[in-house]
C-alpha positions as CSV (number, residue, x, y, z in Angstrom):
1,M,-13.9,31.0,-11.4
2,P,-13.7,27.1,-9.7
3,L,-10.1,26.3,-8.3
4,P,-8.9,23.6,-10.5
5,V,-8.0,20.8,-8.2
6,L,-6.4,16.7,-9.3
7,I,-7.3,14.1,-7.5
8,C,-4.8,11.4,-8.6
9,D,-4.3,8.1,-7.2
10,D,-3.5,4.4,-8.4
11,S,-6.9,3.1,-6.9
12,A,-10.9,3.5,-7.3
13,M,-11.5,3.5,-3.7
14,A,-8.8,6.2,-2.7
15,R,-10.2,8.4,-5.5
16,K,-13.0,8.1,-4.2
17,V,-13.1,8.4,-0.3
18,M,-10.7,12.0,-1.4
19,A,-13.4,13.4,-3.2
20,R,-15.5,12.4,-0.1
21,S,-13.2,14.7,1.9
22,L,-13.0,18.2,0.4
23,P,-14.6,20.6,2.5
24,G,-18.0,21.8,1.6
25,D,-19.3,24.0,-0.8
26,W,-15.8,24.7,-1.5
27,D,-16.1,25.8,-5.4
28,I,-14.1,23.8,-7.0
29,D,-13.4,21.8,-10.4
30,V,-12.3,18.6,-9.6
31,S,-10.8,16.2,-12.4
32,F,-9.1,12.4,-11.5
33,A,-6.0,10.8,-12.8
34,C,-4.6,7.4,-12.4
35,D,-1.2,7.6,-12.5
36,G,1.4,10.5,-12.5
37,R,1.9,10.9,-16.4
38,E,-1.8,11.3,-16.3
39,A,-1.2,14.1,-13.5
40,I,1.6,15.8,-15.1
41,S,-0.4,16.3,-18.7
42,A,-4.0,17.6,-16.9
43,I,-1.0,19.9,-14.8
44,E,0.1,21.5,-18.2
45,A,-3.2,22.1,-19.4
46,G,-4.2,23.5,-16.2
47,R,-6.5,20.8,-14.0
48,A,-4.7,21.6,-11.1
49,D,-3.9,24.3,-9.2
50,L,-4.0,22.2,-6.8
51,L,-2.8,18.2,-7.1
52,F,-3.9,15.6,-3.8
53,L,-0.7,13.3,-5.1
54,D,-0.5,9.3,-4.5
55,L,3.1,8.0,-4.1
56,N,2.9,4.3,-5.1
57,M,1.8,4.0,-8.5
58,P,2.2,2.6,-11.3
59,V,3.3,4.4,-14.9
60,M,5.3,7.1,-13.0
61,D,4.9,7.6,-8.9
62,G,4.5,10.7,-6.8
63,Y,8.0,10.5,-5.9
64,E,8.9,11.3,-10.1
65,V,5.6,13.5,-10.4
66,L,7.1,16.2,-7.7
67,Q,11.0,15.8,-9.7
68,T,8.8,16.3,-12.8
69,I,7.0,19.4,-11.6
70,R,10.3,21.2,-9.5
71,Q,12.5,20.4,-13.0
72,R,9.9,21.9,-15.3
73,D,8.8,24.4,-12.9
74,L,4.3,23.5,-13.3
75,P,2.2,25.6,-12.0
76,T,0.7,23.0,-9.1
77,M,0.6,23.0,-4.9
78,A,1.2,19.1,-4.6
79,I,-0.2,17.6,-1.5
80,V,0.5,14.1,-0.8
81,V,-1.8,11.8,0.2
82,S,0.0,8.1,0.8
83,G,0.4,4.9,3.2
84,D,4.1,5.3,3.0
85,V,4.7,6.9,6.4
86,Q,8.2,6.4,6.2
87,Q,10.7,9.4,7.8
88,A,12.5,8.9,5.4
89,A,9.8,9.3,2.7
90,Y,8.2,12.1,4.4
91,D,11.3,13.9,4.1
92,Q,12.0,12.8,0.5
93,V,8.9,14.6,-1.1
94,M,9.3,17.3,1.7
95,A,12.7,18.2,-0.1
96,L,11.0,17.9,-3.4
97,G,8.9,20.5,-2.7
98,A,5.3,19.3,-1.5
99,L,3.3,21.0,0.0
100,D,2.5,18.9,2.9
101,F,1.8,15.2,4.4
102,I,-1.4,13.4,4.8
103,K,-1.7,10.0,6.0
104,K,-4.3,7.1,4.4
105,P,-6.7,7.0,4.7
106,A,-7.8,10.4,3.5
107,N,-8.8,12.4,6.6
108,S,-11.6,15.0,6.4
109,T,-10.4,17.4,9.5
110,K,-6.7,16.9,8.6
111,I,-7.4,18.3,5.7
112,A,-9.6,21.4,5.7
113,D,-6.6,21.9,8.8
114,I,-4.0,21.7,5.9
115,L,-6.1,24.1,3.3
116,Q,-6.5,26.4,6.1
117,R,-3.1,27.2,7.4
118,Y,-1.9,27.7,3.6
119,G,-5.0,29.8,3.1
120,I,-6.2,28.0,0.0
121,V,-9.8,28.1,1.8
122,E,-11.1,30.6,4.5
123,K,-13.2,28.8,6.4
124,P,-13.7,24.9,5.2
125,Q,-17.5,23.7,5.4
126,P,-18.0,20.1,6.6
127,P,-17.4,17.3,2.8
128,S,-20.4,17.5,0.8
129,E,-22.1,15.2,-1.5
130,R,-22.8,18.0,-3.8
131,I,-18.8,18.2,-5.0
132,V,-19.2,14.0,-4.7
133,D,-22.0,14.7,-7.0
134,S,-20.2,17.2,-9.2
135,V,-17.7,15.2,-9.8
136,A,-18.4,12.2,-13.3
137,D,-15.6,9.8,-11.9
138,T,-17.2,9.4,-8.1
139,P,-20.8,9.3,-7.7
140,T,-21.1,6.2,-9.7
141,L,-17.7,4.1,-8.9
142,A,-18.8,0.8,-7.3
143,V,-15.4,-0.2,-5.2
144,A,-14.5,-3.7,-6.5
145,L,-13.1,-5.7,-4.1
146,Q,-9.8,-6.4,-5.7
147,D,-9.9,-2.6,-5.8
148,L,-10.7,-2.5,-1.9
149,M,-7.9,-5.1,-0.5
150,Q,-5.3,-2.9,-2.9
151,E,-6.3,-0.2,-1.2
152,V,-6.4,-1.5,2.6
153,V,-3.0,-3.5,1.3
154,N,-1.7,-0.4,0.8
155,I,-1.9,1.3,3.9
156,A,-1.1,-1.9,5.5
157,M,2.2,-2.0,3.6
158,G,3.1,1.2,4.5
159,E,2.7,0.3,7.7
160,A,4.7,-2.6,7.4
161,G,6.9,-0.3,6.1
162,A,7.6,1.6,8.5
163,S,8.0,-0.3,10.8
164,L,10.5,-2.4,9.4
165,S,12.4,0.9,8.1
166,K,12.8,1.9,11.7
167,L,14.2,-1.2,13.0
168,L,16.7,-1.4,9.9
169,N,17.5,1.8,9.6
170,T,17.4,1.6,6.1
171,F,14.5,3.2,3.7
172,V,12.0,0.4,2.3
173,K,10.9,1.0,-1.4
174,L,6.9,0.3,-1.8
175,P,5.4,-0.8,-4.2
176,V,1.9,-1.1,-5.9
177,P,0.0,-4.2,-4.3
178,K,-0.8,-6.6,-7.1
179,V,-4.3,-8.6,-6.3
180,M,-5.0,-12.1,-7.3
181,S,-7.8,-14.4,-7.7
182,C,-6.3,-17.6,-9.0
183,R,-6.7,-21.5,-8.1
184,Y,-4.0,-21.7,-5.0
185,D,-2.0,-24.6,-6.9
186,E,-1.9,-21.3,-9.9
187,L,-0.3,-18.3,-7.7
188,H,3.2,-19.4,-7.6
189,R,3.4,-18.4,-11.8
190,H,2.0,-14.7,-10.5
191,I,4.4,-13.9,-8.7
192,A,7.3,-11.7,-8.6
193,A,9.5,-14.6,-6.0
194,A,8.0,-17.5,-9.8
195,N,12.2,-15.5,-10.9
196,Y,14.0,-16.9,-7.7
197,T,15.1,-20.8,-7.9
198,T,16.5,-20.9,-4.2
199,L,13.7,-19.2,-1.5
200,S,12.7,-19.7,2.3
201,G,9.6,-19.4,3.4
202,V,7.2,-18.6,6.4
203,T,4.2,-18.9,6.8
204,E,1.9,-17.4,10.0
205,G,-2.4,-18.1,9.6
206,F,-5.3,-15.8,10.8
207,I,-8.4,-16.5,11.7
208,G,-11.4,-13.5,12.3
209,N,-14.7,-13.2,11.9
210,N,-15.5,-16.1,9.1
211,I,-12.1,-14.9,6.9
212,T,-9.4,-17.3,7.4
213,G,-6.0,-17.3,5.8
214,E,-2.4,-17.1,5.7
215,A,0.9,-14.5,5.7
216,I,3.8,-16.0,3.4
217,L,7.6,-14.4,3.5
218,L,9.2,-15.1,0.4
219,I,13.2,-14.3,0.4
220,D,15.4,-15.1,-1.9
221,E,19.3,-16.5,-0.9
222,Q,21.2,-13.9,-1.6
223,S,18.7,-11.4,0.4
224,F,18.5,-13.5,2.7
225,G,22.5,-13.4,3.4
226,R,22.4,-9.5,3.4
227,L,19.2,-9.7,6.0
228,F,20.9,-11.7,8.5
229,K,23.8,-9.3,8.3
230,L,21.5,-6.3,7.9
231,F,20.2,-7.5,11.6
232,D,23.5,-7.6,13.0
233,Y,22.5,-11.0,14.9
234,D,25.8,-11.3,17.9
235,Q,27.0,-14.2,16.7
236,R,29.0,-14.8,20.1
237,L,26.4,-15.0,22.7
238,R,24.5,-17.5,20.6
239,K,23.9,-19.6,17.9
240,V,20.6,-18.0,15.3
241,S,19.2,-20.5,13.2
242,D,17.6,-19.8,9.6
243,L,13.8,-19.3,11.2
244,E,15.0,-17.1,13.8
245,V,16.0,-14.4,11.2
246,L,13.0,-15.7,8.7
247,V,10.4,-15.3,11.9
248,D,12.0,-11.7,12.6
249,L,11.1,-10.6,10.0
250,S,7.4,-11.7,9.5
251,S,6.6,-10.7,13.3
252,V,7.8,-6.6,11.6
253,I,6.3,-6.9,8.4
254,T,4.1,-9.5,9.0
255,G,2.7,-7.8,12.1
256,A,1.9,-4.6,11.1
257,C,0.5,-5.7,7.7
258,L,-2.2,-7.8,9.3
259,Q,-2.7,-5.4,12.6
260,S,-3.5,-2.5,10.0
261,I,-6.0,-4.8,7.7
262,G,-7.7,-5.9,11.0
263,T,-8.2,-2.1,11.7
264,Q,-9.4,-1.6,8.1
265,L,-11.4,-3.7,7.7
266,D,-13.2,-3.9,11.6
267,L,-11.3,-7.9,12.1
268,Q,-10.6,-9.5,15.3
269,L,-7.8,-11.1,14.1
270,S,-6.1,-14.6,15.8
271,Y,-3.0,-15.5,14.2
272,S,-0.9,-18.1,14.2
273,A,2.5,-19.2,15.8
274,P,5.2,-19.1,12.4
275,V,6.0,-22.1,10.1
276,M,9.0,-22.6,7.8
277,L,8.0,-23.8,4.7
278,G,11.5,-24.2,3.2
279,R,15.2,-23.3,2.8
280,Q,16.3,-23.3,-0.7
281,Q,13.5,-24.5,-2.9
282,N,11.5,-22.7,-5.5
283,A,8.3,-20.7,-4.7
284,S,5.8,-24.2,-6.4
285,E,7.7,-26.0,-3.8
286,L,7.0,-23.6,-1.0
287,L,3.4,-22.5,-2.2
288,N,2.1,-27.2,-2.2
289,N,-0.8,-26.7,0.0
290,A,-3.1,-29.2,0.4
291,N,-5.8,-27.6,-0.9
292,K,-4.8,-26.9,-4.7
293,A,-7.7,-26.5,-6.3
294,Q,-9.3,-24.2,-4.1
295,Q,-10.0,-20.7,-5.5
296,V,-8.2,-17.6,-3.6
297,L,-8.0,-14.0,-3.5
298,A,-4.1,-13.4,-3.1
299,I,-2.1,-9.8,-2.7
300,E,1.2,-10.0,-3.4
301,V,3.6,-6.9,-1.2
302,N,7.4,-7.2,-2.8
303,Y,9.4,-4.7,-0.2
304,A,12.8,-3.7,-1.4
305,I,15.8,-2.3,0.2
306,P,17.8,-1.2,-2.7
307,D,20.7,0.1,-0.8
308,Q,21.3,-3.3,0.2
309,S,20.2,-5.2,-2.4
310,I,17.4,-6.9,-0.4
311,D,14.0,-8.2,-1.5
312,C,11.2,-10.8,0.1
313,D,7.9,-11.2,-1.1
314,L,4.6,-10.6,1.3
315,L,1.8,-13.1,0.1
316,I,-1.3,-12.5,2.1
317,V,-3.6,-14.9,0.8
318,F,-7.6,-15.3,2.2
319,T,-9.3,-18.4,1.5
320,E,-12.1,-19.7,-1.1
321,Q,-14.8,-19.0,1.9
322,S,-13.2,-16.1,3.2
323,I,-14.3,-14.4,-0.5
324,A,-18.0,-13.6,0.5
325,E,-17.4,-12.0,3.7
326,L,-14.9,-9.6,2.1
327,E,-16.9,-9.3,-0.4
328,D,-19.9,-7.9,1.9
329,R,-17.3,-5.6,3.6
330,A,-16.3,-4.8,0.2
331,G,-20.1,-3.1,-0.6
332,C,-20.4,-1.4,2.8
333,H,-17.4,1.1,1.6
334,Q,-19.8,2.4,-1.2
C-alpha cells in the first residue's frame, strides 16, 4: 500500500523541487498543501503519514502546524524543509517534535539519507520522473517569475536572518516574502513601512549579468533607537553616526541576502557603497526616485526581533530592464 506523503509549502516552485527530489521507485501517494491549515486537514484525512513541512507560510506557519500535531497527537512524521537556518529555529522545531530539518533548497541526497536513517526507505534510489509524473500538482506547474523570486528570496532571507541572529544573539522572526510588480512611484503604498510616519533608510545598488537594482533598508524611529542599544556601541570610544548604525545593519541583512540571490540565480553581482536615503521621513519621501514611472519587480521582507520590538523592512527592487532577464532565468527553473 502506498505511503501517504504530504508536501506543505506556499511556493509552487518549492513543492515542485521537493517532489522532484524524492527517491525513485518509492511506493508513495503524494499530495500537496499550500499552508498549515491545509496540511492539518490533510493529516486528519489520512493523507500524510510523512509530512515535508515549510516554516514560513501564510494562514498557519510551520511552527503552528507542529504545535497542533503535538496538541492533537496527529499521526504523522514531520520533516521540516526551510530556508530559516537560525540555530534557534532548528532548536524550536526539534523541541516541537520534528523528525529532522532540511535546509532549502531541497537536496535529494540529504532527503535520501534522512529517510534511510529513520528506516522509512531501505535503499533510496535516485529521483525518478515517474514520481513527479504521477503527481497532479507537479508536472504541468509553470513556475512564474513572482513565485520563483518569492522562493529565491525566502532562502536568501533565511541566510540573512541567521547572520543577524548570530550577531545580535537573538531570534529573528522571518515572514513570507511579498513580491510586487508595480510602478516605482506606487511602491511606497504597498509596503509595511507605509504605516510609519518617521522612517530612516539606506540604499545599496547592485548590478551584474544584465540585472540592476537596489536593496533598500527601512526602519522606523522607535526600532532605530532599540537597534542602537542592541548593537551595544561603546560611545566612550567615539561618537557613532546614524549612518553607521544603518550601514552596519544593511551590511548584515542586505549583504547576506544579495549574496544568496546571486548564488541561486547564478549572478555575478557587484554592489555600490550604502547611501543614506534620509532620516525621519515617510516612505513616499524616502522612495522618491528619479525614475518614478518605470515598472519594477520588488520583493519585501519584514524582519522582526520580537523580544526587542524591532521591525525593519528590506526591499529588493529590480529595474524594468532587469525583468526580461529574470524571466529567462525563471524559465531555466521549469
